[in-house]
C-alpha positions as CSV (number, residue, x, y, z in Angstrom):
1,M,-18.0,-30.0,-61.3
2,V,-18.9,-33.6,-61.0
3,L,-21.7,-32.9,-58.9
4,L,-23.0,-30.2,-61.3
5,L,-22.6,-32.5,-64.1
6,I,-24.8,-35.2,-62.4
7,S,-27.4,-32.5,-61.6
8,F,-27.9,-31.7,-65.3
9,V,-28.0,-35.6,-66.0
10,F,-31.0,-36.0,-63.6
11,R,-32.5,-32.5,-64.5
12,I,-32.3,-30.9,-61.2
13,K,-32.8,-27.2,-62.0
14,G,-32.3,-23.8,-60.4
15,A,-31.6,-23.3,-56.7
16,A,-32.0,-27.1,-56.0
17,R,-29.0,-27.8,-58.3
18,W,-26.6,-25.5,-56.4
19,L,-27.7,-26.9,-53.1
20,F,-27.2,-30.6,-54.5
21,A,-23.6,-29.6,-55.5
22,L,-22.7,-27.8,-52.4
23,S,-24.2,-30.2,-49.9
24,L,-22.5,-33.1,-51.0
25,A,-19.2,-31.6,-52.0
26,Q,-18.2,-31.6,-48.2
27,A,-16.3,-35.0,-47.5
28,G,-17.1,-34.9,-43.9
29,E,-15.2,-36.2,-40.7
30,F,-15.9,-39.8,-41.4
31,G,-13.3,-39.4,-44.4
32,F,-10.6,-39.2,-41.7
33,V,-11.7,-42.4,-40.3
34,L,-11.9,-44.4,-43.6
35,L,-8.2,-43.0,-44.2
36,S,-6.9,-44.1,-41.1
37,F,-8.5,-47.5,-41.5
38,S,-7.0,-47.9,-44.9
39,I,-3.4,-47.0,-43.8
40,Q,-3.8,-49.4,-41.0
41,N,-4.9,-52.1,-43.4
42,H,-2.4,-51.0,-46.1
43,V,-5.0,-50.4,-48.8
44,I,-3.5,-47.0,-49.9
45,P,0.0,-45.4,-49.2
46,T,0.7,-43.0,-46.8
47,D,1.4,-40.4,-49.0
48,L,-1.8,-40.7,-50.9
49,A,-3.6,-40.8,-47.5
50,E,-2.0,-37.5,-46.4
51,L,-3.1,-35.7,-49.8
52,L,-6.7,-37.3,-49.3
53,S,-6.7,-35.9,-45.8
54,L,-5.9,-32.4,-47.0
55,V,-8.5,-32.6,-49.5
56,V,-11.1,-33.7,-47.0
57,A,-10.1,-30.8,-44.4
58,L,-10.1,-28.1,-47.4
59,S,-13.7,-29.3,-48.4
60,M,-14.9,-29.0,-44.8
61,F,-13.3,-25.6,-44.3
62,L,-14.5,-24.2,-47.7
63,T,-18.0,-25.6,-47.5
64,P,-19.5,-22.6,-44.9
65,G,-18.0,-20.1,-47.1
66,L,-19.6,-21.5,-50.4
67,F,-23.0,-21.6,-48.7
68,I,-22.4,-17.9,-47.8
69,I,-21.7,-17.3,-51.5
70,Y,-24.9,-19.0,-52.5
71,D,-27.1,-17.3,-50.0
72,K,-25.7,-13.8,-50.9
73,V,-24.8,-13.9,-54.5
74,I,-26.0,-17.1,-56.3
75,L,-29.6,-17.3,-54.8
76,P,-30.7,-13.6,-55.2
77,R,-29.6,-13.9,-58.8
78,L,-31.7,-17.0,-59.4
79,V,-34.7,-15.5,-57.8
80,K,-34.5,-12.4,-59.7
81,A,-34.1,-14.2,-63.1
82,S,-37.1,-16.5,-62.3
83,N,-38.8,-13.6,-61.2
84,E,-38.6,-11.8,-64.8
85,R,-41.3,-13.7,-66.3
86,E,-44.7,-12.2,-66.9
87,E,-47.1,-12.6,-64.1
88,D,-49.9,-15.2,-64.2
89,V,-53.2,-14.7,-65.4
90,I,-55.9,-15.3,-62.6
91,E,-58.7,-17.4,-63.7
92,E,-60.8,-17.4,-60.8
93,K,-62.0,-15.5,-57.7
94,G,-62.1,-16.7,-54.1
95,T,-63.8,-16.1,-50.7
96,V,-60.6,-15.4,-49.3
97,I,-57.3,-13.9,-51.1
98,I,-54.1,-14.9,-49.6
99,A,-51.1,-12.6,-50.5
100,G,-47.9,-14.3,-49.7
101,V,-47.6,-18.2,-49.3
102,G,-44.6,-18.7,-47.0
103,R,-45.0,-21.0,-44.0
104,F,-47.8,-19.1,-42.3
105,G,-49.5,-18.5,-45.8
106,Q,-49.7,-22.2,-46.6
107,V,-50.8,-23.1,-43.1
108,V,-53.7,-20.6,-43.7
109,N,-54.4,-21.7,-47.3
110,R,-54.7,-25.5,-46.1
111,L,-56.9,-24.8,-43.1
112,L,-59.2,-22.8,-45.2
113,T,-59.4,-25.4,-47.9
114,A,-59.8,-28.0,-45.8
115,N,-63.0,-26.3,-44.6
116,G,-64.3,-25.9,-48.1
117,V,-63.3,-22.2,-48.4
118,Q,-62.3,-21.1,-52.0
119,T,-58.9,-19.2,-51.8
120,V,-56.8,-17.3,-54.2
121,V,-53.2,-17.6,-53.4
122,L,-50.6,-14.8,-54.5
123,D,-46.9,-14.7,-54.2
124,H,-44.1,-12.5,-55.8
125,E,-41.7,-15.1,-55.9
126,A,-42.0,-17.4,-59.1
127,T,-39.9,-20.3,-57.6
128,Q,-42.2,-20.4,-54.5
129,V,-45.4,-20.6,-56.8
130,D,-43.9,-23.3,-59.1
131,N,-43.0,-25.4,-55.8
132,L,-46.7,-25.2,-54.5
133,R,-47.8,-26.3,-58.1
134,Q,-45.8,-29.4,-57.8
135,I,-47.6,-30.6,-54.8
136,N,-51.1,-29.4,-56.3
137,I,-51.7,-26.1,-54.5
138,K,-52.9,-23.9,-57.0
139,S,-51.4,-20.3,-56.7
140,Y,-50.4,-17.6,-58.8
141,Y,-47.4,-15.5,-59.5
142,G,-47.7,-12.0,-58.9
143,D,-47.2,-8.9,-56.7
144,A,-50.0,-8.4,-54.6
145,T,-49.2,-4.9,-53.9
146,R,-50.4,-4.2,-57.6
147,P,-53.9,-2.8,-57.5
148,E,-54.9,-4.2,-60.9
149,L,-53.7,-7.8,-59.7
150,L,-55.9,-7.5,-56.5
151,H,-58.9,-6.3,-58.5
152,T,-58.5,-9.2,-61.1
153,A,-58.5,-11.4,-58.0
154,G,-61.8,-10.0,-56.8
155,I,-60.8,-7.8,-53.9
156,E,-64.1,-6.2,-54.1
157,E,-66.1,-9.4,-53.6
158,A,-63.7,-11.0,-51.3
159,A,-64.9,-11.6,-47.6
160,L,-61.4,-11.7,-46.4
161,L,-57.8,-10.8,-47.5
162,V,-54.8,-12.5,-45.6
163,V,-51.7,-10.5,-45.7
164,A,-48.9,-13.0,-45.1
165,M,-45.8,-11.3,-46.4
166,D,-42.5,-11.1,-44.7
167,N,-41.8,-7.3,-45.7
168,Q,-43.0,-5.0,-43.0
169,E,-43.1,-2.0,-45.4
170,T,-44.8,-3.8,-48.2
171,T,-47.5,-5.3,-46.0
172,T,-48.2,-1.8,-44.7
173,E,-48.4,-0.6,-48.0
174,L,-50.8,-3.1,-49.1
175,V,-53.1,-2.9,-46.1
176,E,-53.4,0.9,-46.5
177,Y,-54.4,0.8,-50.1
178,V,-57.0,-1.6,-49.4
179,R,-58.5,0.4,-46.5
180,H,-58.7,3.2,-48.8
181,A,-59.7,1.5,-52.0
182,I,-62.4,-0.7,-50.3
183,P,-63.9,1.7,-47.7
184,K,-66.2,-1.2,-46.1
185,S,-63.2,-3.1,-45.2
186,K,-61.8,-3.4,-41.7
187,S,-58.7,-4.5,-40.1
188,L,-58.8,-7.1,-37.7
189,P,-56.2,-8.9,-35.2
190,G,-55.1,-12.2,-36.6
191,R,-52.7,-14.2,-34.7
192,M,-50.6,-17.4,-35.0
193,T,-49.6,-19.2,-31.8
194,V,-46.5,-21.5,-32.1
195,D,-46.0,-24.3,-29.8
196,M,-42.2,-24.3,-28.7
197,P,-40.4,-24.3,-25.8
198,T,-41.3,-20.5,-25.4
199,N,-44.4,-19.7,-26.7
200,C,-44.9,-16.6,-29.0
201,A,-47.4,-15.0,-31.0
202,M,-47.0,-13.0,-34.4
203,P,-49.7,-10.5,-35.5
204,V,-50.9,-10.9,-39.1
205,P,-52.8,-8.1,-40.7
206,I,-56.3,-9.4,-41.9
207,L,-58.9,-7.4,-43.6
208,S,-62.4,-8.2,-43.9
209,S,-65.1,-6.5,-45.9
210,K,-67.9,-8.5,-44.6
211,R,-68.3,-9.9,-41.0
212,P,-65.6,-9.2,-38.3
213,F,-63.9,-12.1,-36.5
214,T,-60.7,-13.0,-34.9
215,L,-58.6,-15.7,-36.2
216,R,-56.4,-17.8,-34.1
217,W,-54.2,-20.4,-35.6
218,K,-52.4,-23.1,-33.6
219,W,-49.1,-24.6,-34.9
220,G,-48.7,-27.9,-33.3
């Protein structure tokens, strides 16, 4: 409760408020060391130290369960509440439309904008869009699978549509729609290479209406 009150004082909002409270609520193993040191130096009585040790142990025991509740109950409700607002009005059109700005979508957007390519970034999570705006990445909240939103973003004139959404069914639905709505579009193989102890590649659906080419991004 104290941490939640502090979050209100410092205007921490949404999911960050709950993460702040839950993350700092756990006392940690160092609490046992401090209590033992306090007893040895007669700072606090033994009875109080035993009670505080119980509090430390309970906080460590309960924290994983609280994070599970946060992930399964609190976070979905926060996301649902934030997504109930109206979709943004798209005020511009770009050469490339990026549907989904998770980790991969952000990488693609940074590479394109760094090379002077104008992009229109769409995402169905309002919180994600707001976070990107805080770091000066222009993006729009809206469901990219909605035809009217795609046409407002300029899908007919766009040279490329990068689908970087994490839901396979939604991705397939979007790609199939664009293939039928824009007959001149072509599906091309896009890949992201990840430099890790074990290299792996993830295919990303890419639709081009102008010149065919293959993209290969390196995560290093």
